[in-house]
N, C-alpha and C positions, 0 to 999 in steps of 0.2 A: 522371887523364886520360880517353881514351877506349879503348874495346876498339872493334875490329872485326871482326867476323866477316863470313868471303865462305862462302856456300852454294851450292855444283855440286851440276847433275845434280837429281834428286826432292827435293822434300819432300816425304816422306810418312810413313806410321806406322814404320817402317823410319828412317830416320831421324834424326823424330824425338825417339823415345828415347837416338842417341848425342848430338844436339845438345840435348838439358835436361841434359846433363850439363854440356856445356859454357859450357852458357849460366848453370848452378848457378855455376860458376867464376867466370864473369864477372859476377856480383852483389858481389864485395868490395867493403871498403871504399873500397879506394883506385880504384878504376871508376865514374866522374860519369857517363856517357854509353855508350849501345850500339847502336854502328851494322854495321846487317843488311845487307852487300852478297850481292842477291843477282839479280846479273845472268847468272852462270850457272847458274841455274834453270828447268831446262827441265819439270817438269810439279810441281803442286801439288795435292793432295787434299783433302779435309776433316780429314784428323790433322795435316797440313803447315799449314793457316789456323787448326787449333786451335790449335799450338804459337804459333804466333805472337801470336797474342790471349794466351795465359798469359805470352808473355814481355813482352808492353806490360802487360799487369798486375801483371807480380812487379817490372817496371820501375819502374813511376809507385807501388807501392808502398814504392815504397824511395828515392825522388825522384830516380829515373835520368830519364835525358831519351834514350828508344832512335830510333831513325829506319832509315829504309828507303832504300839508297842505289842507286840505279839500280835499281830489281828490272823483271825481265826481263816481256817481254807477259804469257807468261801466270799471275806472277803479281795483274800491273794487271789483266787478267782477270778471272782467280778472285776478288777484290780486289773490284772496280768489280762485278761480276754479284750479289756477295752485298752489296752496299753499303757494304764495308767498307774504299773503299782507305784514307780516314786513317788503319788500323786501330791502326799503329807509330806515326805522328807527333802525333798528339794526345790528352793525358791521357784515363782514362778521369772517366764523372761522379762516379765513388765515392773520384776521388784528389784527396780534398782535403787542407789539412795541407801540402804544396807549396810550397815561395819561388816566387818568382816564375822567367819563363824570363827 
């Protein structure tokens, strides 16, 4: 099935440490996809963006399908400003070998 993680508040270095533990738990063999509900994110910094990038790489490395769900304006702005709006929605170039979606 698909696991859904809702993030509320600031997505920063402090939250990143806690979220990493949760994300690792979501990486079980029974989880086929991960949805990140980011509508409640009020601020995101470089550590938060880095966490999203690590989650995306880890998920696609296991042929999972991570997806942003309703990112807040703050998240959209941060990712668009970095040219990374599709960060979680598409696989990185090095993710060869995954079955077609």
